[in-house]
Wavefront OBJ file of the C-alpha trace (Angstrom):
o trace
v 122.196 -46.686 -36.194
v 118.964 -46.870 -38.131
v 116.874 -46.316 -35.057
v 117.074 -42.894 -33.498
v 115.173 -42.819 -30.216
v 114.740 -39.204 -29.266
v 115.301 -38.092 -25.705
v 111.828 -36.600 -25.563
v 110.341 -40.013 -26.276
v 112.226 -41.616 -23.442
v 111.102 -38.868 -21.053
v 107.495 -39.291 -22.161
v 107.541 -43.002 -21.410
v 109.336 -42.559 -18.091
v 106.693 -40.087 -16.990
v 103.976 -42.564 -17.881
v 102.468 -40.292 -20.502
v 99.976 -41.951 -22.833
v 100.519 -41.505 -26.537
v 97.629 -40.260 -28.662
v 95.803 -42.958 -30.597
v 95.669 -40.937 -33.816
v 98.524 -39.564 -35.898
v 97.557 -37.110 -38.613
v 99.564 -36.889 -41.826
v 98.813 -34.551 -44.714
v 98.178 -35.289 -48.380
v 98.750 -31.987 -50.195
v 98.009 -32.391 -53.906
v 96.433 -30.475 -56.787
v 92.866 -31.724 -56.553
v 91.998 -28.737 -58.742
v 94.145 -27.297 -61.508
v 96.136 -28.695 -64.434
v 96.888 -32.126 -62.929
v 93.557 -32.710 -61.175
v 92.938 -35.799 -63.318
v 95.788 -37.746 -61.680
v 95.932 -36.446 -58.103
v 93.030 -38.515 -56.710
v 94.943 -41.634 -57.736
v 98.111 -40.270 -56.121
v 96.215 -39.669 -52.882
v 94.775 -43.179 -53.055
v 98.298 -44.552 -53.499
v 99.514 -42.768 -50.375
v 96.529 -43.870 -48.338
v 97.045 -47.468 -49.469
v 100.302 -47.431 -47.524
v 98.744 -45.921 -44.414
v 95.796 -48.349 -44.557
v 98.267 -51.227 -44.775
v 100.042 -49.872 -41.707
v 96.817 -49.307 -39.766
v 95.630 -52.834 -40.488
v 98.847 -54.229 -39.059
v 98.190 -52.773 -35.615
v 101.976 -52.431 -35.168
v 102.434 -48.709 -35.649
v 103.806 -47.124 -32.464
v 102.085 -49.501 -30.095
v 98.727 -49.527 -31.825
v 98.325 -45.962 -33.030
v 96.651 -45.274 -36.369
v 97.413 -42.810 -39.146
v 94.653 -40.490 -40.339
v 95.003 -38.859 -43.738
v 94.202 -35.149 -44.056
v 93.734 -34.066 -47.672
v 94.157 -30.512 -48.941
v 94.343 -28.847 -52.341
v 97.649 -27.423 -53.593
v 96.033 -26.384 -56.929
v 99.426 -27.192 -58.534
v 99.848 -23.586 -59.720
v 98.622 -21.143 -57.022
v 101.373 -20.795 -54.422
v 99.274 -18.637 -52.087
v 96.480 -21.203 -52.032
v 98.942 -24.043 -51.489
v 100.607 -22.227 -48.599
v 97.255 -21.485 -46.981
v 96.242 -25.130 -47.310
v 99.522 -26.272 -45.731
v 99.148 -23.786 -42.883
v 95.651 -25.086 -42.133
v 96.934 -28.657 -42.180
v 99.584 -27.824 -39.614
v 97.834 -25.325 -37.336
v 94.237 -26.579 -37.445
v 94.524 -30.266 -38.290
v 97.792 -30.915 -36.472
v 99.575 -32.963 -39.131
v 103.087 -34.088 -38.225
v 104.272 -34.569 -41.815
v 103.134 -33.902 -45.382
v 102.987 -36.305 -48.315
v 103.326 -33.666 -51.043
v 103.147 -31.245 -52.514
v 103.072 -32.086 -56.202
v 103.994 -29.438 -58.779
v 107.425 -27.948 -58.207
v 106.479 -24.289 -57.846
v 103.865 -24.749 -55.130
v 106.031 -27.360 -53.424
v 108.927 -24.918 -53.174
v 106.609 -22.205 -51.847
v 105.165 -24.498 -49.166
v 108.617 -25.743 -48.192
v 110.252 -22.335 -47.846
v 107.319 -20.348 -46.467
v 105.444 -22.863 -44.323
v 107.132 -26.202 -43.657
v 110.586 -24.916 -42.754
v 109.308 -22.389 -40.229
v 107.008 -25.010 -38.702
v 109.627 -27.781 -38.798
v 107.334 -30.111 -40.757
v 108.943 -32.768 -43.015
v 107.686 -33.153 -46.588
v 108.114 -35.973 -49.069
v 106.920 -35.041 -52.544
v 106.072 -37.814 -54.980
v 106.294 -35.563 -58.038
v 108.163 -32.264 -57.509
v 110.869 -32.864 -60.092
v 112.476 -29.435 -60.534
v 116.296 -29.557 -60.501
v 116.196 -26.606 -58.092
v 115.396 -28.911 -55.168
v 118.768 -30.605 -55.523
v 120.546 -27.551 -54.145
v 117.773 -26.005 -52.028
v 118.594 -25.917 -48.321
v 115.635 -27.368 -46.431
v 117.133 -27.977 -42.975
v 116.681 -31.695 -43.617
v 112.913 -31.396 -44.090
v 112.428 -32.006 -47.817
v 112.687 -35.302 -49.684
v 111.209 -36.695 -52.892
v 110.558 -40.125 -54.320
v 110.712 -39.015 -57.964
v 114.032 -38.192 -59.638
v 115.060 -34.728 -60.794
v 114.183 -33.363 -64.222
v 117.882 -32.769 -64.699
v 118.026 -36.490 -65.422
v 114.745 -36.606 -67.339
v 115.943 -33.768 -69.576
v 119.098 -35.707 -70.349
v 117.181 -38.904 -71.105
v 114.577 -37.199 -73.285
v 117.295 -35.362 -75.229
v 119.013 -38.673 -75.933
v 115.765 -40.267 -77.087
v 115.027 -37.398 -79.488
v 118.499 -37.645 -81.014
v 118.328 -41.446 -81.247
v 115.071 -41.102 -83.169
v 116.910 -38.997 -85.760
v 115.665 -35.517 -84.859
v 118.529 -33.057 -84.483
v 116.553 -29.825 -85.075
v 113.569 -29.331 -82.769
v 111.349 -26.582 -81.448
v 110.748 -26.491 -77.685
v 107.834 -25.208 -75.641
v 107.337 -25.443 -71.883
v 104.798 -24.455 -69.259
v 105.756 -21.152 -67.697
v 106.531 -22.256 -64.134
v 109.344 -23.806 -62.086
v 108.676 -27.293 -63.405
v 108.556 -26.296 -67.041
v 111.504 -23.933 -66.949
v 113.736 -26.360 -65.068
v 112.862 -29.256 -67.339
v 113.305 -27.149 -70.487
v 116.711 -25.904 -69.404
v 117.863 -29.435 -68.608
v 116.627 -30.711 -71.964
v 118.210 -27.830 -73.883
v 121.585 -28.223 -72.189
v 121.706 -31.958 -72.897
v 120.354 -31.655 -76.431
v 122.891 -29.003 -77.415
v 125.685 -31.075 -75.885
v 124.649 -33.962 -78.146
v 124.960 -31.711 -81.195
v 121.293 -30.833 -81.578
v 119.743 -27.480 -82.434
v 116.835 -25.755 -80.678
v 115.160 -23.731 -83.427
v 112.813 -21.907 -81.049
v 112.123 -21.979 -77.316
v 108.727 -20.602 -76.262
v 107.027 -20.575 -72.853
v 103.268 -21.082 -72.701
v 100.640 -20.461 -70.040
v 98.214 -23.113 -68.847
v 94.480 -23.253 -69.590
v 94.391 -20.705 -72.405
v 91.714 -21.069 -75.023
v 93.888 -20.480 -78.075
v 97.505 -21.495 -78.640
v 97.723 -20.695 -82.344
v 100.040 -17.714 -81.757
v 102.567 -19.790 -79.815
v 102.381 -22.604 -82.359
v 102.869 -20.119 -85.187
v 105.963 -18.696 -83.499
v 107.432 -22.172 -83.031
v 106.627 -23.287 -86.559
v 108.085 -20.164 -88.173
v 111.502 -21.043 -86.780
v 111.354 -24.526 -88.276
v 112.276 -27.847 -86.734
v 111.583 -31.474 -87.514
v 109.752 -32.117 -84.254
v 108.114 -30.258 -81.362
v 109.131 -31.023 -77.784
v 106.370 -30.082 -75.309
v 107.074 -29.942 -71.568
v 103.861 -29.077 -69.776
v 100.518 -30.387 -68.533
v 97.409 -31.690 -70.256
v 95.553 -28.352 -70.319
v 98.295 -26.272 -71.913
v 100.729 -28.770 -73.397
v 97.984 -31.041 -74.671
v 96.218 -28.130 -76.341
v 99.522 -27.002 -77.855
v 100.054 -30.450 -79.349
v 96.542 -30.693 -80.762
v 96.758 -27.174 -82.237
v 100.159 -27.877 -83.836
v 98.804 -31.082 -85.352
v 95.585 -29.516 -86.652
v 97.459 -26.574 -88.199
v 99.971 -28.911 -89.834
v 102.804 -27.077 -88.079
v 104.484 -30.271 -86.816
v 104.014 -33.985 -87.346
v 106.373 -35.384 -84.703
v 106.013 -34.769 -80.978
v 107.945 -35.566 -77.796
v 106.492 -34.920 -74.335
v 107.489 -35.070 -70.666
v 105.945 -36.657 -67.589
v 103.455 -33.871 -66.834
v 101.385 -34.811 -69.894
v 101.073 -38.544 -69.213
v 97.630 -39.889 -68.371
v 94.299 -41.145 -69.676
v 92.923 -37.609 -69.857
v 95.663 -36.692 -72.328
v 94.542 -39.415 -74.720
v 90.867 -38.475 -74.466
v 91.569 -34.730 -74.765
v 94.039 -34.817 -77.663
v 92.758 -37.802 -79.619
v 94.348 -38.882 -82.892
v 96.882 -36.039 -82.778
v 98.678 -37.949 -80.018
v 99.278 -41.054 -82.117
v 103.004 -41.761 -82.465
v 103.984 -39.285 -79.746
v 106.966 -40.375 -77.663
v 107.371 -39.488 -73.995
v 109.151 -40.134 -70.733
v 107.906 -40.554 -67.182
v 109.473 -41.725 -63.915
v 108.573 -45.409 -63.622
v 109.875 -48.580 -62.063
v 109.867 -52.240 -62.917
v 110.605 -55.304 -60.845
v 109.108 -57.142 -57.899
v 108.222 -54.027 -55.935
v 106.343 -52.454 -58.831
v 104.565 -55.728 -59.603
v 103.470 -56.129 -56.005
v 102.181 -52.570 -55.861
v 100.136 -52.968 -59.027
v 98.577 -56.199 -57.742
v 97.745 -54.572 -54.403
v 96.301 -51.496 -56.111
v 94.087 -53.608 -58.347
v 92.793 -55.546 -55.349
v 92.093 -52.286 -53.514
v 90.320 -50.736 -56.487
v 93.027 -48.088 -56.939
v 94.255 -46.906 -60.364
v 97.836 -47.943 -59.691
v 99.059 -47.487 -63.264
v 98.447 -43.740 -63.199
v 101.256 -41.194 -62.873
v 103.048 -40.987 -59.524
v 100.797 -43.431 -57.657
v 103.811 -45.628 -56.886
v 105.871 -42.651 -55.736
v 102.969 -41.547 -53.513
v 102.721 -44.960 -51.860
v 106.451 -44.894 -51.216
v 106.425 -41.357 -49.821
v 103.643 -42.218 -47.375
v 105.321 -45.473 -46.336
v 108.613 -43.674 -45.656
v 106.925 -41.136 -43.381
v 105.330 -43.892 -41.304
v 108.464 -46.049 -41.120
v 110.508 -43.008 -40.093
v 108.096 -42.346 -37.228
v 108.385 -45.969 -36.130
v 112.182 -45.744 -36.251
v 112.069 -42.608 -34.101
v 109.738 -44.210 -31.577
v 107.336 -41.283 -31.828
v 105.266 -39.524 -34.465
v 106.826 -36.104 -34.188
v 108.069 -33.902 -37.029
v 111.585 -33.988 -35.588
v 111.667 -37.755 -35.242
v 110.260 -38.363 -38.717
v 112.662 -35.945 -40.430
v 115.669 -37.423 -38.633
v 114.890 -40.979 -39.737
v 113.725 -40.763 -43.357
v 117.167 -41.357 -44.837
v 117.773 -44.123 -42.289
v 114.759 -46.202 -43.310
v 115.078 -45.430 -47.041
v 118.582 -46.724 -47.617
v 120.856 -49.660 -46.804
v 121.824 -51.280 -44.557
v 118.776 -53.139 -43.352
v 116.210 -55.716 -44.380
v 114.589 -54.891 -47.712
v 110.938 -53.862 -47.497
v 108.579 -54.042 -50.502
v 104.897 -53.114 -50.865
v 102.933 -55.484 -48.672
v 105.857 -55.801 -46.236
v 105.092 -52.725 -44.136
v 103.924 -54.731 -41.119
v 107.204 -56.637 -41.159
v 109.102 -53.365 -41.448
v 107.273 -51.929 -38.456
v 108.030 -55.042 -36.405
v 111.737 -54.947 -37.284
v 111.993 -51.298 -36.273
v 110.024 -51.832 -33.059
v 112.535 -54.533 -32.088
v 115.496 -52.244 -32.707
v 116.385 -53.563 -36.160
v 117.085 -51.774 -39.431
v 115.163 -51.620 -42.694
v 116.049 -50.652 -46.241
v 112.805 -49.518 -47.846
v 112.787 -50.493 -51.526
v 109.086 -49.996 -52.128
v 107.319 -49.750 -55.469
v 109.937 -47.539 -57.142
v 113.232 -49.043 -55.969
v 113.668 -46.183 -53.511
v 117.172 -44.873 -53.016
v 117.506 -41.412 -51.483
v 120.888 -39.952 -52.330
v 120.412 -37.027 -49.997
v 117.703 -34.628 -48.831
v 115.852 -33.279 -51.825
v 117.199 -35.855 -54.254
v 116.217 -39.338 -55.353
v 117.717 -41.838 -57.716
v 115.240 -43.369 -60.149
v 114.458 -44.822 -63.549
v 112.385 -43.615 -66.491
v 109.976 -45.314 -68.848
v 110.157 -44.406 -72.533
v 106.778 -44.946 -74.195
v 105.020 -44.350 -77.508
v 101.302 -43.773 -78.066
v 99.929 -46.495 -80.325
v 96.271 -47.217 -80.930
v 95.279 -44.785 -78.198
v 97.415 -46.546 -75.586
v 100.747 -45.931 -73.906
v 103.112 -48.658 -75.046
v 106.433 -49.158 -73.259
v 109.520 -48.916 -75.453
v 112.222 -49.388 -72.808
v 113.409 -48.270 -69.381
v 116.294 -45.886 -68.793
l 1 2 3 4 5 6 7 8 9 10 11 12 13 14 15 16 17 18 19 20 21 22 23 24 25 26 27 28 29 30 31 32 33 34 35 36 37 38 39 40 41 42 43 44 45 46 47 48 49 50 51 52 53 54 55 56 57 58 59 60 61 62 63 64 65 66 67 68 69 70 71 72 73 74 75 76 77 78 79 80 81 82 83 84 85 86 87 88 89 90 91 92 93 94 95 96 97 98 99 100 101 102 103 104 105 106 107 108 109 110 111 112 113 114 115 116 117 118 119 120 121 122 123 124 125 126 127 128 129 130 131 132 133 134 135 136 137 138 139 140 141 142 143 144 145 146 147 148 149 150 151 152 153 154 155 156 157 158 159 160 161 162 163 164 165 166 167 168 169 170 171 172 173 174 175 176 177 178 179 180 181 182 183 184 185 186 187 188 189 190 191 192 193 194 195 196 197 198 199 200 201 202 203 204 205 206 207 208 209 210 211 212 213 214 215 216 217 218 219 220 221 222 223 224 225 226 227 228 229 230 231 232 233 234 235 236 237 238 239 240 241 242 243 244 245 246 247 248 249 250 251 252 253 254 255 256 257 258 259 260 261 262 263 264 265 266 267 268 269 270 271 272 273 274 275 276 277 278 279 280 281 282 283 284 285 286 287 288 289 290 291 292 293 294 295 296 297 298 299 300 301 302 303 304 305 306 307 308 309 310 311 312 313 314 315 316 317 318 319 320 321 322 323 324 325 326 327 328 329 330 331 332 333 334 335 336 337 338 339 340 341 342 343 344 345 346 347 348 349 350 351 352 353 354 355 356 357 358 359 360 361 362 363 364 365 366 367 368 369 370 371 372 373 374 375 376 377 378 379 380 381 382 383 384 385 386 387 388 389 390 391 392 393
């Protein structure tokens, strides 16, 4: 059954206990660090879902969800863990929308969330490592694994006629996992990696790394990183004349990338998790009406992650970590009535009446197991200082 009514809930009602009016849920994102330009929009996307639910008045008999924001930094695992611990122990959150970057997300999951029994849904932790990480049923994500993105990007590079490329990646879990997936797929297609070099974020000078990559040759440079490091690598390679053709991954997508890198970015080809269809269209219209930058990276995935947490609580009949974790897969997948952005009130009503929902959301949500999500990718090219869609994969 979709609806799992926990025994503790039944006992609470039979004893006449009143439920609290406020349910706190965490938003743990890198408000500082290498992706700080996109995380405010991600947080807004998540809170759009909770605002929609609060306005319905149908969440657990009239309770409301309060968002508690905290900074993961994206790169400092100790800071991210401390922020998560404060969320849980001081603020009393029952679930976390986040974290974002794969390394800090893994640290929070293994060192904080699992011991506290707190479910997490990340909108953007894409490392392939999560596919096989045991989380006791507490970790989920609404973005697909970089194992798939690496395969797709490798195919795009080959289709564009580049069989010999240099590869650089940010030196963390995200970068290493993505780079390995790309390399494996690219070699399987008959390509050659002339040089593979890790780089650190937020360094002032990347000429040494670019020189090392260029000395090995290659017809194009594949950069898997963030705006600070990867963007600076691209601009340096362009200015030094080391490479003329560039391919990038999802971590470098955003308006800040265009403003920071400028003309060097023209003609660059990239990939990013993205969705098309009625759900995506509805989300974008709702975001525009709400004054939210809905076209930014991972805003759709954030809305979906937040919506899933709330629907799971409704399915459980109580906003507890155990109830939410036990019902995320139930509300995310078939069978059940399909729920799109703007339909959350209807979803809450169906669940309250004992029915089942299949949350489709803004990204065509399909969770194929804890820690893993199906998904699609957008291939784009930078033309005239804008991201122009080529096709979806």
